[in-house]
C-alpha positions, 0 to 999 in steps of 0.5 A: 932353613930350620925345621918347624915354623919358618917366618920372615916376620922379623928380619933381625931376630935378636940372639938374646931375648931382651924384651922378655928379660926386661919385662921380667925384671920390671915386673919384679922391680915394681913388686919389690917397690910395692912390698916396701910401701906402707899398706896405705901407699900400696892401696893408692898405687893399686887404685892409681895404676890399676884398671877401674872398669866403673871409671874407665868404661864411661870414657868410651861413651863420650865423643872420640875427642873426649877420650883423652883421659889418664885412665886409658894409661891404666890399661898398660900400667895395670899389667906391671902391678901384682898384689901377691908374690904367688900371682907374680911368680906364676905369671913370670914362669909362663912369661919365661917358658913361652916368651923366650921362644916367642921373642926369638921367632917374632923379634923384639917389636913383635914381643912388645906388641903381643905383651903390651897390646894383648894385655891392654886389649884384654883389660879393655875387654873386661872393662867393657864386659863388666863396666860396673866393677869397682875393684881395680884389675891388676896383673900381667895375666892378660898379657901372659895369656896373649903370649901363650896364645901366640905361642900356640899359634906359631908352635902348635907341634913343639914340645916343652922341657919340664921337670915332672915329679915321679915318686921322690924324684924329678924327671926331665921330660919334653911335654907337648905344648898343647898338653901344657897349654891345655892344663893351663886352660883347665886351671883357668876354668877351675879358678873361675868356678872357685873364685866368685867375682875375681874368678870371673874377672880372671876368666875373661882377662885370660881368655881375651888375652889368649884369643888376641895372641892366637889371632895375632899369631895366625895373622903372622902365619897368614902374611909371612912365609911359613912352613909347618914341620 
């Protein structure tokens, strides 16, 4: 039995994190495809694949039988569309750092559940929170936040290897995950203050995803065999 968190959530934990790698490559491929389009085609793709709260929110006021609308698919499709390389690369760094150990612990199905369901529900939360918003919401931020939240719930005492700038040199150090995630949380607060409407959207997307991922991890810990080292 290994130290740290021990769980029987995944009976066949993969030796290689296929889901994390696939998500990484798919997001990069979609961005490359988007970059090769004309500005008009780019706008059409963002409008078609992104979440439009002012169009999506009214669906839920209908009877359940009337929920069969393609707009619901955008809750997932929006996760893979990024309008800037900086946004994409920032998300992919967090996916790689936190997604690899998370998938090894939860297995491929658990990783898919955290990323896709966490991201979709965070987009839904923002839709219900800002139902009049007409700008499309795109990006994997909600899904990445769910991954970060799940990581914190499963590995609260783990340290993360990082390269830290010390003068003119980079020094490798193992930093507590709580410190790294705390820094990420602070950035979300700063982004919310500096970005008028986009900051508010980012804040609610990130916080909803983070809370969903954390709740999922706590449920896993409550229902599985767990030992904290």
